[in-house]
All heavy atoms as an XYZ file, in Angstrom:
988
protein
N      69.188     66.288    164.068
C      68.822     67.689    164.071
C      69.307     68.321    162.769
O      70.420     68.082    162.344
C      69.439     68.356    165.298
C      69.144     69.794    165.429
S      67.788     70.494    166.387
C      66.924     69.386    167.308
N      68.504     69.119    162.129
C      68.845     69.761    160.873
C      69.708     70.984    161.132
O      69.407     71.803    161.981
C      67.567     70.193    160.129
O      66.733     69.059    159.982
C      67.895     70.767    158.782
N      70.787     71.076    160.379
C      71.701     72.204    160.507
C      71.049     73.457    159.938
O      70.451     73.432    158.872
C      72.979     71.884    159.736
C      73.999     72.972    159.757
C      75.217     72.599    158.942
O      75.601     71.418    158.931
O      75.781     73.496    158.302
N      71.172     74.555    160.649
C      70.617     75.818    160.176
C      71.575     76.428    159.171
O      72.752     76.625    159.469
C      70.402     76.769    161.359
O      69.911     77.993    160.890
N      71.089     76.707    158.006
C      71.910     77.273    156.944
C      71.672     78.766    156.848
O      70.578     79.248    157.151
C      71.566     76.606    155.607
C      71.796     75.100    155.563
C      71.225     74.517    154.293
C      73.260     74.768    155.683
N      72.679     79.511    156.396
C      72.488     80.958    156.282
C      71.513     81.296    155.176
O      71.338     80.543    154.223
C      73.894     81.467    155.933
C      74.586     80.300    155.304
C      74.000     79.076    155.956
N      70.877     82.430    155.330
C      69.968     82.910    154.290
C      70.778     83.259    153.057
O      71.922     83.686    153.149
C      69.223     84.153    154.785
N      70.204     83.060    151.871
C      70.913     83.457    150.660
C      71.073     84.967    150.650
O      70.285     85.679    151.270
C      69.993     82.989    149.523
C      68.667     82.815    150.142
C      68.883     82.519    151.589
N      72.094     85.466    149.968
C      72.229     86.919    149.898
C      70.966     87.525    149.310
O      70.442     87.037    148.324
C      73.420     87.128    148.954
C      74.052     85.800    148.775
C      73.073     84.752    149.185
N      70.480     88.565    149.928
C      69.221     89.145    149.489
C      69.371     89.841    148.150
O      70.328     90.553    147.905
C      68.698     90.143    150.522
O      67.454     90.643    150.097
N      68.397     89.595    147.284
C      68.349     90.263    145.993
C      67.332     91.393    146.012
O      67.089     92.031    145.008
C      67.950     89.256    144.903
C      68.933     88.138    144.691
S      70.496     88.680    144.008
C      70.014     89.109    142.361
N      66.697     91.597    147.150
C      65.654     92.612    147.241
C      66.253     93.983    147.503
O      66.956     94.170    148.486
C      64.681     92.280    148.377
C      63.878     91.006    148.233
C      63.057     90.788    149.491
C      62.995     91.072    147.031
N      65.982     94.947    146.650
C      66.382     96.310    146.960
C      65.630     96.785    148.200
O      64.501     96.387    148.428
C      65.949     97.115    145.728
C      65.628     96.108    144.675
C      65.299     94.830    145.380
N      66.267     97.605    149.000
C      65.636     98.089    150.229
C      64.301     98.748    149.913
O      64.212     99.624    149.059
C      66.556     99.077    150.929
N      63.247     98.283    150.585
C      61.922     98.862    150.423
C      61.225     98.509    149.126
O      60.169     99.023    148.828
N      61.821     97.651    148.330
C      61.233     97.268    147.036
C      60.958     95.773    147.041
O      61.391     95.044    147.899
C      62.196     97.587    145.895
C      62.714     98.991    145.887
C      61.865     99.865    145.039
C      62.579    101.210    144.943
N      61.815    102.282    144.641
N      60.279     95.308    146.057
C      60.026     93.880    145.913
C      60.987     93.257    144.935
O      62.004     93.831    144.566
N      60.640     92.090    144.500
C      61.447     91.354    143.537
C      61.241     91.893    142.125
O      60.162     92.359    141.787
C      61.048     89.885    143.545
C      61.512     89.058    144.717
C      60.752     87.737    144.752
C      62.996     88.796    144.629
N      62.252     91.771    141.328
C      62.142     92.046    139.902
C      62.202     90.707    139.169
O      62.650     89.701    139.725
C      63.295     92.931    139.410
O      64.529     92.201    139.568
C      63.364     94.243    140.186
N      61.756     90.693    137.929
C      61.874     89.464    137.139
C      63.333     89.046    137.013
O      63.645     87.853    137.053
C      61.248     89.642    135.750
C      59.757     89.519    135.757
N      59.119     88.316    135.905
C      58.783     90.449    135.647
C      57.815     88.504    135.878
N      57.578     89.797    135.728
N      64.243     90.012    136.873
C      65.672     89.687    136.783
C      66.165     89.020    138.058
O      66.929     88.061    138.007
C      66.500     90.943    136.505
C      66.315     91.464    135.094
O      65.863     90.693    134.214
O      66.638     92.643    134.857
N      65.746     89.535    139.212
C      66.154     88.941    140.487
C      65.617     87.517    140.607
O      66.328     86.611    141.045
C      65.682     89.795    141.655
N      64.371     87.317    140.216
C      63.781     85.977    140.259
C      64.588     85.037    139.377
O      64.946     83.923    139.785
C      62.298     86.008    139.826
C      61.748     84.597    139.649
C      61.464     86.785    140.843
N      64.898     85.465    138.164
C      65.657     84.622    137.238
C      67.054     84.312    137.758
O      67.601     83.246    137.486
C      65.737     85.277    135.860
C      64.413     85.235    135.121
O      63.539     84.417    135.486
O      64.242     86.031    134.178
N      67.657     85.220    138.515
C      68.984     84.969    139.091
C      68.910     84.011    140.280
O      69.834     83.246    140.518
C      69.642     86.275    139.525
C      70.207     87.081    138.377
C      71.097     88.203    138.869
N      70.390     89.153    139.714
C      69.775     90.251    139.297
N      69.782     90.552    138.014
N      69.173     91.069    140.134
N      67.827     84.072    141.043
C      67.704     83.245    142.243
C      67.201     81.828    141.970
O      67.546     80.895    142.697
C      66.762     83.921    143.242
C      67.347     85.107    143.990
C      66.256     85.882    144.708
C      68.415     84.663    144.963
N      66.382     81.651    140.948
C      65.772     80.337    140.704
C      66.787     79.197    140.529
O      66.595     78.129    141.116
C      64.823     80.394    139.511
C      63.458     80.996    139.809
C      62.672     81.190    138.521
C      62.675     80.149    140.801
N      67.872     79.374    139.771
C      68.820     78.253    139.645
C      69.422     77.829    140.990
O      69.632     76.635    141.228
C      69.896     78.798    138.704
C      69.196     79.849    137.913
C      68.216     80.481    138.868
N      69.655     78.777    141.874
C      70.189     78.449    143.195
C      69.180     77.642    144.006
O      69.527     76.645    144.653
C      70.567     79.738    143.938
C      71.198     79.498    145.285
C      71.575     80.792    145.976
O      71.703     81.841    145.319
O      71.741     80.730    147.203
N      67.925     78.054    143.960
C      66.874     77.334    144.681
C      66.708     75.924    144.121
O      66.628     74.948    144.876
C      65.553     78.100    144.605
C      64.338     77.391    145.204
C      64.545     77.056    146.667
C      63.091     78.238    145.006
N      66.670     75.797    142.814
C      66.513     74.477    142.179
C      67.680     73.569    142.571
O      67.482     72.392    142.891
C      66.392     74.615    140.647
C      66.509     73.261    139.960
C      65.068     75.282    140.289
N      68.875     74.104    142.584
C      70.057     73.328    142.970
C      69.911     72.807    144.401
O      70.186     71.642    144.678
C      71.311     74.188    142.827
C      72.590     73.480    143.157
C      73.766     74.414    142.970
C      75.060     73.760    143.419
N      76.196     74.683    143.278
N      69.470     73.648    145.312
C      69.263     73.237    146.704
C      68.196     72.152    146.811
O      68.381     71.156    147.515
C      68.823     74.428    147.559
C      69.943     75.306    148.008
C      69.447     76.339    149.008
O      68.886     75.942    150.051
O      69.615     77.538    148.732
N      67.079     72.349    146.135
C      65.991     71.376    146.204
C      66.406     70.032    145.615
O      66.090     68.978    146.168
C      64.754     71.917    145.493
C      64.083     73.115    146.165
C      63.039     73.730    145.243
C      63.464     72.714    147.502
N      67.136     70.067    144.535
C      67.608     68.817    143.917
C      68.563     68.084    144.837
O      68.503     66.866    144.968
C      68.271     69.104    142.579
C      67.286     69.465    141.496
C      67.960     69.664    140.180
N      68.526     68.389    139.752
C      69.418     68.271    138.773
N      69.848     69.342    138.140
N      69.886     67.095    138.429
N      69.446     68.814    145.487
C      70.409     68.186    146.396
C      69.707     67.541    147.590
O      70.099     66.462    148.039
C      71.427     69.228    146.875
N      68.669     68.176    148.088
C      67.949     67.654    149.252
C      67.038     66.477    148.926
O      66.897     65.561    149.718
C      67.085     68.755    149.873
C      67.780     69.765    150.743
C      66.801     70.836    151.169
C      68.394     69.099    151.955
N      66.391     66.526    147.780
C      65.306     65.578    147.480
C      65.584     64.722    146.262
O      64.654     64.166    145.681
C      64.012     66.351    147.250
S      63.534     67.419    148.586
N      66.818     64.596    145.873
C      67.163     64.005    144.589
C      66.400     62.726    144.249
O      65.765     62.635    143.216
C      68.662     63.740    144.520
C      69.117     63.330    143.153
C      70.614     63.242    143.060
O      71.311     63.980    143.776
O      71.083     62.418    142.267
N      66.409     61.747    145.104
C      65.746     60.484    144.795
C      64.231     60.554    144.849
O      63.553     59.737    144.249
N      63.699     61.525    145.581
C      62.255     61.640    145.774
C      61.600     62.659    144.849
O      60.391     62.818    144.873
C      61.947     62.054    147.222
C      62.392     61.015    148.222
O      62.115     59.826    147.992
O      63.038     61.389    149.215
N      62.383     63.347    144.064
C      61.886     64.485    143.299
C      61.314     64.070    141.948
O      61.923     63.315    141.197
C      63.040     65.462    143.094
C      62.757     66.887    142.735
C      61.767     67.530    143.694
C      64.053     67.679    142.750
N      60.117     64.577    141.650
C      59.480     64.363    140.353
C      59.670     65.587    139.467
O      60.016     65.473    138.302
C      57.991     64.074    140.549
C      57.268     63.783    139.262
C      57.282     62.502    138.717
C      56.583     64.775    138.591
C      56.630     62.224    137.528
C      55.922     64.512    137.405
C      55.952     63.237    136.879
O      55.316     62.966    135.697
N      59.439     66.771    140.023
C      59.598     67.993    139.250
C      59.514     69.218    140.133
O      59.043     69.164    141.270
N      59.999     70.324    139.598
C      59.930     71.624    140.277
C      59.333     72.614    139.292
O      59.831     72.747    138.166
C      61.323     72.104    140.729
C      61.995     71.068    141.631
C      61.228     73.459    141.427
C      63.464     71.368    141.931
N      58.264     73.301    139.721
C      57.563     74.239    138.847
C      57.561     75.639    139.438
O      57.430     75.808    140.647
C      56.100     73.829    138.681
C      55.763     72.452    138.160
C      54.255     72.286    138.091
C      56.379     72.215    136.814
N      57.632     76.606    138.578
C      57.342     77.988    138.913
C      55.927     78.240    138.421
O      55.570     77.856    137.303
C      58.320     78.919    138.196
C      58.115     80.420    138.375
C      58.383     80.827    139.814
C      59.026     81.180    137.416
N      55.094     78.856    139.257
C      53.719     79.111    138.844
C      53.232     80.412    139.467
O      53.935     81.049    140.241
C      52.798     77.938    139.211
C      52.511     77.797    140.683
C      51.334     78.292    141.226
C      53.416     77.187    141.539
C      51.058     78.166    142.588
C      53.149     77.057    142.886
C      51.985     77.552    143.405
O      51.716     77.433    144.735
N      52.041     80.811    139.091
C      51.460     82.029    139.644
C      51.797     83.248    138.802
O      52.116     83.144    137.617
N      51.764     84.406    139.441
C      51.919     85.666    138.707
C      53.293     85.816    138.070
O      53.434     86.521    137.077
C      51.627     86.855    139.621
O      52.563     86.919    140.674
N      54.311     85.155    138.597
C      55.650     85.244    138.008
C      55.686     84.616    136.619
O      56.566     84.909    135.818
C      56.681     84.573    138.907
N      54.692     83.768    136.316
C      54.610     83.117    135.009
C      53.405     83.627    134.226
O      53.489     83.898    133.037
C      54.511     81.584    135.159
C      54.344     80.908    133.816
C      55.719     81.032    135.879
N      52.275     83.757    134.900
C      51.023     84.032    134.218
C      50.708     85.494    134.003
O      49.697     85.830    133.422
N      51.542     86.372    134.480
C      51.272     87.794    134.342
C      50.739     88.371    135.637
O      50.370     87.657    136.559
N      50.752     89.673    135.729
C      50.269     90.336    136.928
C      51.300     90.410    138.032
O      50.978     90.796    139.152
N      52.539     90.042    137.762
C      53.584     90.069    138.781
C      53.891     91.517    139.161
O      54.209     92.336    138.319
C      54.851     89.380    138.249
C      55.950     89.258    139.264
C      55.886     88.285    140.238
C      57.042     90.097    139.223
C      56.900     88.145    141.169
C      58.062     89.973    140.149
C      57.988     88.998    141.123
N      53.753     91.808    140.424
C      54.042     93.134    140.973
C      55.131     92.962    142.017
O      54.878     92.482    143.122
C      52.800     93.747    141.630
C      51.599     93.830    140.711
C      51.685     95.051    139.837
C      50.414     95.265    139.078
N      50.442     94.900    137.702
N      56.348     93.329    141.662
C      57.500     93.097    142.519
C      57.353     93.591    143.939
O      57.821     92.963    144.874
N      56.659     94.718    144.108
C      56.544     95.268    145.452
C      55.582     94.501    146.337
O      55.608     94.628    147.552
C      56.163     96.748    145.415
C      54.782     97.045    144.868
C      54.667     97.073    143.344
O      55.683     96.852    142.653
O      53.553     97.306    142.853
N      54.714     93.664    145.737
C      53.773     92.915    146.578
C      53.566     91.467    146.152
O      52.804     90.748    146.789
C      52.439     93.639    146.642
C      51.728     93.772    145.337
C      50.355     94.421    145.525
N      49.685     94.445    144.263
C      49.364     95.534    143.607
N      49.621     96.708    144.126
N      48.761     95.467    142.449
N      54.202     91.028    145.092
C      54.053     89.646    144.649
C      55.118     88.764    145.282
O      56.230     89.203    145.540
C      54.191     89.552    143.126
O      53.106     90.157    142.485
N      54.734     87.519    145.498
C      55.733     86.541    145.886
C      55.966     85.616    144.700
O      55.305     85.731    143.677
C      55.317     85.776    147.146
C      53.961     85.130    147.022
O      53.492     84.844    145.928
N      53.318     84.910    148.138
N      56.904     84.711    144.859
C      57.256     83.774    143.797
C      56.836     82.391    144.274
O      57.314     81.916    145.302
C      58.767     83.819    143.503
C      59.134     82.809    142.430
C      59.176     85.225    143.092
N      55.932     81.760    143.539
C      55.392     80.459    143.925
C      56.150     79.334    143.231
O      56.246     79.316    141.999
C      53.907     80.374    143.560
C      53.098     81.376    144.337
O      52.981     81.279    145.553
N      52.557     82.359    143.648
N      56.654     78.421    144.046
C      57.397     77.268    143.549
C      56.724     76.010    144.086
O      56.454     75.904    145.283
C      58.873     77.327    143.998
C      59.632     76.082    143.565
C      59.553     78.586    143.443
N      56.437     75.087    143.193
C      55.822     73.826    143.573
C      56.847     72.709    143.419
O      57.396     72.512    142.338
C      54.600     73.532    142.693
C      53.834     72.259    143.019
C      53.232     72.319    144.423
C      52.734     72.038    141.980
N      57.093     72.001    144.506
C      57.997     70.862    144.514
C      57.122     69.614    144.505
O      56.364     69.385    145.453
C      58.913     70.882    145.767
C      59.840     69.679    145.779
C      59.692     72.186    145.825
N      57.198     68.856    143.430
C      56.390     67.647    143.300
C      57.302     66.457    143.572
O      58.309     66.259    142.893
C      55.747     67.543    141.901
C      54.863     66.306    141.810
C      54.945     68.806    141.591
N      56.918     65.706    144.595
C      57.729     64.591    145.065
C      57.053     63.261    144.768
O      55.832     63.193    144.625
C      57.940     64.724    146.579
C      58.643     66.008    146.996
C      58.272     66.391    148.401
C      60.144     65.845    146.848
N      57.851     62.224    144.695
C      57.299     60.881    144.516
C      56.627     60.423    145.796
O      55.645     59.699    145.758
C      58.413     59.922    144.117
C      59.020     60.248    142.764
C      60.218     59.393    142.468
C      60.862     59.848    141.167
N      62.154     59.198    140.939
N      57.164     60.829    146.930
C      56.593     60.499    148.242
C      56.831     61.681    149.162
O      57.842     62.373    149.059
C      57.240     59.247    148.805
N      55.896     61.904    150.042
C      56.009     62.999    150.997
C      55.821     62.418    152.397
O      54.789     61.817    152.680
C      54.947     64.059    150.713
C      55.022     65.363    151.468
C      56.345     66.064    151.246
C      53.883     66.272    151.049
N      56.855     62.561    153.212
C      56.784     62.027    154.565
C      57.491     63.007    155.507
O      58.031     64.027    155.068
C      57.397     60.624    154.627
C      58.822     60.605    154.103
O      59.655     61.415    154.494
N      59.107     59.676    153.192
N      57.492     62.680    156.768
C      58.063     63.569    157.773
C      59.547     63.836    157.500
O      60.018     64.965    157.620
C      57.858     62.993    159.194
C      58.620     63.797    160.238
C      56.389     62.947    159.530
N      60.284     62.819    157.099
C      61.710     62.991    156.817
C      61.961     64.005    155.712
O      62.845     64.863    155.825
N      61.196     63.917    154.644
C      61.343     64.858    153.529
C      60.954     66.262    153.978
O      61.638     67.242    153.667
C      60.500     64.411    152.316
C      60.501     65.468    151.235
C      61.009     63.088    151.771
N      59.863     66.375    154.730
C      59.443     67.690    155.224
C      60.494     68.307    156.145
O      60.730     69.518    156.096
C      58.097     67.582    155.931
C      56.904     67.298    155.026
C      55.662     67.038    155.869
C      56.674     68.424    154.036
N      61.129     67.498    156.969
C      62.185     68.012    157.844
C      63.368     68.508    157.028
O      63.973     69.523    157.378
C      62.624     66.933    158.836
C      61.625     66.685    159.930
C      62.006     65.532    160.832
O      62.662     64.576    160.423
N      61.565     65.615    162.080
N      63.703     67.820    155.955
C      64.795     68.279    155.091
C      64.431     69.583    154.397
O      65.261     70.465    154.234
C      65.134     67.225    154.031
C      65.870     66.032    154.556
C      66.456     65.192    153.437
C      65.420     64.386    152.704
N      65.984     63.437    151.728
N      63.183     69.710    153.987
C      62.751     70.900    153.259
C      62.551     72.121    154.154
O      62.675     73.255    153.697
C      61.449     70.618    152.514
C      61.540     69.788    151.258
C      60.149     69.450    150.747
C      62.353     70.495    150.192
N      62.226     71.912    155.403
C      61.854     73.002    156.305
C      62.854     74.160    156.349
O      62.463     75.317    156.201
C      61.597     72.449    157.702
O      61.244     73.481    158.575
N      64.159     73.920    156.534
C      65.079     75.063    156.576
C      65.183     75.796    155.232
O      65.355     77.009    155.193
C      66.425     74.461    156.976
C      66.258     72.998    157.012
C      64.818     72.664    156.836
N      65.042     75.062    154.141
C      65.088     75.687    152.815
C      63.870     76.583    152.629
O      63.990     77.723    152.169
C      65.166     74.611    151.708
C      65.054     75.240    150.335
C      66.449     73.826    151.834
N      62.711     76.086    153.004
C      61.481     76.871    152.898
C      61.604     78.140    153.732
O      61.260     79.234    153.280
C      60.258     76.025    153.332
C      59.022     76.887    153.473
C      60.024     74.896    152.345
N      62.119     78.025    154.937
C      62.251     79.192    155.816
C      63.226     80.217    155.243
O      62.960     81.423    155.263
C      62.708     78.741    157.204
N      64.374     79.764    154.725
C      65.361     80.698    154.163
C      64.819     81.421    152.938
O      65.002     82.617    152.777
C      66.641     79.955    153.782
C      67.579     79.745    154.913
C      68.991     79.370    154.501
N      69.166     78.717    153.224
C      68.957     77.418    152.995
N      68.536     76.641    153.938
N      69.178     76.912    151.797
N      64.166     80.690    152.055
C      63.700     81.302    150.819
C      62.468     82.168    151.032
O      62.194     83.063    150.241
C      63.488     80.243    149.744
C      64.811     79.818    149.201
C      65.599     78.798    149.663
C      65.538     80.442    148.158
N      66.768     78.750    148.941
C      66.761     79.744    148.012
C      65.284     81.515    147.322
C      67.704     80.102    147.060
C      66.218     81.869    146.364
C      67.421     81.156    146.250
N      61.739     81.928    152.087
C      60.625     82.798    152.436
C      61.132     84.227    152.654
O      60.453     85.192    152.333
C      59.915     82.269    153.680
C      58.693     83.091    154.034
O      57.775     83.142    153.194
O      58.669     83.673    155.128
N      62.350     84.344    153.144
C      63.005     85.641    153.341
C      63.093     86.414    152.019
O      63.066     87.635    152.002
C      64.408     85.405    153.933
C      65.279     86.601    153.986
N      65.063     87.647    154.860
C      66.367     86.938    153.260
C      66.000     88.564    154.674
N      66.793     88.160    153.708
N      63.191     85.690    150.914
C      63.297     86.295    149.586
C      61.948     86.375    148.878
O      61.899     86.611    147.678
C      64.266     85.500    148.718
C      65.689     85.507    149.206
C      66.319     86.888    149.177
O      65.974     87.717    148.308
O      67.162     87.149    150.034
N      60.869     86.145    149.596
C      59.503     86.171    149.058
C      59.200     84.998    148.126
O      58.312     85.075    147.292
C      59.200     87.504    148.372
C      59.348     88.744    149.244
C      59.079     90.000    148.422
C      58.428     88.699    150.445
N      59.942     83.917    148.288
C      59.668     82.691    147.549
C      58.810     81.805    148.438
O      59.187     81.505    149.576
C      60.961     81.949    147.200
C      61.689     82.522    146.027
C      62.279     83.774    146.089
C      61.786     81.808    144.847
C      62.955     84.297    144.999
C      62.458     82.322    143.751
C      63.043     83.578    143.831
N      57.657     81.391    147.936
C      56.764     80.509    148.676
C      56.892     79.127    148.046
O      56.577     78.941    146.873
C      55.310     81.012    148.618
C      54.388     80.056    149.347
C      55.222     82.419    149.194
N      57.368     78.182    148.839
C      57.618     76.830    148.343
C      56.532     75.904    148.877
O      56.333     75.809    150.086
C      59.013     76.339    148.767
C      60.084     77.304    148.232
C      59.247     74.919    148.284
C      61.464     77.057    148.788
N      55.849     75.255    147.960
C      54.817     74.272    148.305
C      55.330     72.900    147.897
O      55.969     72.760    146.849
C      53.515     74.562    147.559
C      52.960     75.908    147.835
N      52.143     76.173    148.908
C      53.124     77.090    147.198
C      51.818     77.450    148.926
N      52.391     78.030    147.887
N      55.047     71.907    148.719
C      55.452     70.534    148.403
C      54.219     69.653    148.359
O      53.311     69.775    149.184
C      56.443     70.014    149.446
N      54.189     68.775    147.383
C      53.106     67.809    147.254
C      53.639     66.594    146.512
O      54.795     66.580    146.084
C      51.896     68.424    146.511
O      50.780     67.545    146.640
C      52.188     68.701    145.048
N      52.798     65.611    146.368
C      53.153     64.452    145.554
C      52.359     64.505    144.259
O      51.343     65.192    144.165
C      52.836     63.130    146.280
O      51.422     63.053    146.472
C      53.571     63.019    147.598
N      52.807     63.750    143.306
C      52.085     63.658    142.037
C      50.679     63.102    142.282
O      49.700     63.620    141.737
C      52.858     62.778    141.065
C      52.306     62.655    139.662
C      52.182     64.020    138.994
C      53.181     61.734    138.826
N      50.578     62.101    143.142
C      49.269     61.514    143.440
C      48.341     62.530    144.095
O      47.165     62.628    143.745
C      49.430     60.288    144.342
N      48.851     63.312    145.041
C      48.025     64.327    145.697
C      47.609     65.420    144.724
O      46.482     65.917    144.790
C      48.755     64.955    146.883
C      48.816     64.049    148.077
O      48.063     63.091    148.183
N      49.728     64.334    148.983
N      48.492     65.788    143.841
C      48.170     66.809    142.847
C      47.032     66.331    141.948
O      46.070     67.060    141.710
C      49.416     67.139    142.034
C      49.371     68.364    141.165
C      49.143     69.619    142.000
C      50.660     68.495    140.377
N      47.138     65.107    141.488
C      46.088     64.555    140.623
C      44.768     64.387    141.376
O      43.696     64.630    140.829
C      46.553     63.242    140.016
C      47.633     63.473    138.979
C      48.094     62.217    138.329
N      49.059     62.532    137.281
C      49.973     61.707    136.852
N      50.059     60.487    137.352
N      50.813     62.065    135.911
N      44.837     63.982    142.644
C      43.622     63.809    143.441
C      42.941     65.153    143.716
O      41.730     65.199    143.920
C      43.953     63.107    144.757
N      43.705     66.245    143.697
C      43.150     67.574    143.955
C      42.260     68.059    142.828
O      41.511     69.020    142.999
C      44.267     68.595    144.139
O      45.129     68.214    145.150
N      42.330     67.424    141.689
C      41.556     67.868    140.529
C      40.067     67.893    140.818
O      39.342     68.750    140.310
C      41.848     66.976    139.328
N      39.601     66.982    141.648
C      38.172     66.948    141.977
C      37.767     68.078    142.915
O      36.647     68.562    142.859
C      37.808     65.617    142.641
C      37.908     64.450    141.675
O      37.871     64.695    140.451
O      38.035     63.313    142.133
N      38.684     68.483    143.781
C      38.374     69.479    144.801
C      38.717     70.899    144.346
O      37.994     71.841    144.642
C      39.141     69.143    146.107
C      38.862     70.167    147.183
C      38.795     67.747    146.576
N      39.813     71.035    143.628
C      40.299     72.357    143.208
C      40.505     72.432    141.699
O      41.600     72.751    141.225
C      41.635     72.661    143.912
C      41.618     72.616    145.435
C      43.030     72.620    145.984
C      40.836     73.793    145.974
N      39.486     72.175    140.903
C      39.697     72.137    139.454
C      40.152     73.478    138.883
O      40.988     73.516    137.979
C      38.336     71.719    138.899
C      37.358     72.050    139.971
C      38.100     71.915    141.268
N      39.638     74.583    139.375
C      40.028     75.896    138.861
C      41.491     76.197    139.105
O      42.200     76.690    138.219
N      41.970     75.882    140.310
C      43.370     76.131    140.638
C      44.295     75.243    139.808
O      45.357     75.681    139.366
C      43.632     75.907    142.136
C      43.101     77.005    143.014
C      41.594     76.872    143.293
O      40.906     76.009    142.767
N      41.072     77.764    144.116
N      43.874     74.008    139.573
C      44.713     73.116    138.774
C      44.726     73.515    137.303
O      45.741     73.366    136.626
C      44.290     71.670    138.957
C      44.657     71.104    140.327
C      44.119     69.690    140.488
C      46.149     71.119    140.546
N      43.606     74.032    136.809
C      43.601     74.547    135.435
C      44.534     75.748    135.318
O      45.270     75.887    134.337
C      42.187     74.935    135.008
C      41.241     73.784    134.698
C      39.824     74.307    134.463
C      41.737     72.992    133.503
N      44.502     76.609    136.313
C      45.408     77.769    136.338
C      46.863     77.305    136.371
O      47.701     77.828    135.640
C      45.092     78.649    137.557
C      45.954     79.864    137.681
C      45.672     80.945    136.648
O      44.586     80.936    136.043
O      46.555     81.794    136.443
N      47.149     76.324    137.202
C      48.506     75.776    137.275
C      48.904     75.183    135.925
O      50.009     75.427    135.439
C      48.589     74.711    138.375
C      49.910     73.967    138.491
C      51.036     74.910    138.888
C      49.796     72.833    139.497
N      48.002     74.432    135.316
C      48.313     73.807    134.026
C      48.616     74.848    132.953
O      49.525     74.695    132.146
C      47.149     72.927    133.575
C      47.483     72.137    132.301
C      46.283     71.528    131.684
N      45.436     72.613    131.182
C      44.149     72.483    130.903
N      43.542     71.348    131.080
N      43.456     73.498    130.445
N      47.858     75.933    132.966
C      48.000     76.938    131.917
C      49.107     77.956    132.173
O      49.562     78.605    131.232
C      46.671     77.678    131.732
C      45.573     76.778    131.188
O      45.896     75.695    130.642
O      44.391     77.141    131.331
N      49.503     78.127    133.426
C      50.478     79.176    133.763
C      51.553     78.628    134.696
O      51.514     78.854    135.898
C      49.791     80.376    134.415
C      48.803     81.033    133.519
N      47.453     80.857    133.670
C      48.970     81.832    132.445
C      46.827     81.544    132.727
N      47.719     82.135    131.965
N      52.479     77.881    134.128
C      53.606     77.386    134.900
C      54.818     77.244    133.994
O      54.703     77.293    132.775
C      53.271     76.044    135.566
C      53.221     74.896    134.605
N      52.115     74.638    133.823
C      54.142     73.955    134.287
C      52.363     73.574    133.065
N      53.583     73.149    133.327
N      55.940     77.090    134.632
C      57.191     76.836    133.912
C      57.926     75.732    134.667
O      58.101     75.817    135.879
C      58.034     78.105    133.874
C      59.273     77.974    133.018
C      59.924     79.327    132.818
N      60.915     79.538    133.852
C      61.333     80.716    134.261
N      60.846     81.816    133.748
N      62.253     80.820    135.190
N      58.304     74.689    133.976
C      59.056     73.603    134.590
C      60.488     74.088    134.792
O      61.164     74.483    133.845
C      59.024     72.326    133.723
C      59.894     71.237    134.338
C      57.598     71.834    133.537
N      60.933     74.072    136.046
C      62.295     74.474    136.376
C      63.240     73.285    136.358
O      64.427     73.430    136.084
C      62.326     75.133    137.746
C      61.466     76.378    137.906
C      61.493     76.855    139.354
C      61.932     77.474    136.952
N      62.690     72.116    136.668
C      63.469     70.887    136.656
C      62.534     69.692    136.627
O      61.460     69.737    137.233
C      64.368     70.787    137.899
C      65.210     69.556    137.873
C      66.449     69.426    137.318
C      64.866     68.267    138.385
N      66.887     68.146    137.457
C      65.937     67.401    138.112
C      63.750     67.768    139.041
C      65.930     66.074    138.470
C      63.726     66.433    139.395
C      64.830     65.595    139.114
N      62.937     68.642    135.957
C      62.223     67.377    136.008
C      61.039     67.300    135.058
O      60.986     67.986    134.035
N      60.098     66.471    135.449
C      58.918     66.211    134.623
C      57.795     67.187    134.940
O      57.718     67.713    136.032
C      58.430     64.788    134.867
O      59.426     63.856    134.503
N      56.934     67.392    133.954
C      55.796     68.273    134.114
C      54.599     67.488    134.635
O      54.031     66.675    133.913
C      55.456     68.908    132.767
C      54.392     69.987    132.852
O      53.708     70.059    133.892
O      54.248     70.746    131.882
N      54.193     67.703    135.884
C      53.085     66.929    136.441
C      51.719     67.339    135.919
O      50.733     66.696    136.205
C      53.186     67.228    137.940
C      53.790     68.577    138.007
C      54.737     68.648    136.837
N      51.648     68.404    135.129
C      50.364     68.863    134.622
C      49.991     68.210    133.301
O      48.889     68.436    132.801
C      50.341     70.399    134.453
O      51.236     70.777    133.396
C      50.718     71.089    135.734
N      50.888     67.440    132.724
C      50.594     66.796    131.436
C      49.715     65.584    131.620
O      49.779     64.890    132.588
C      51.883     66.393    130.732
C      52.671     67.607    130.281
C      53.957     67.249    129.577
O      54.403     66.082    129.675
O      54.516     68.113    128.941
């Protein structure tokens, strides 16, 4: 059974959204957690979406984080689940995939992958868009 961890201290001002400063303060903590959980299975961690590409509106934008794994299975998803739930509280949306699945998506979602390629920041590890 996975231990329930406390939510990180909220960086959200009451009634407001995230600021770029808050995102920059929270990202190292999130990356540290993800690395500790998935160390052997982790390929890279990316920040993408409006937080990188522009159009970020703190009062209504979320922060998109892509965790690219070497393998994705039930065990890894169970480890990630409490982290995803806690960070959702901070408006961080964490997506997990494998490098193979990301590359295979190019045929189905070429526009989204081009957007990801052009508007992302590597937070840790290798860049799967190269």
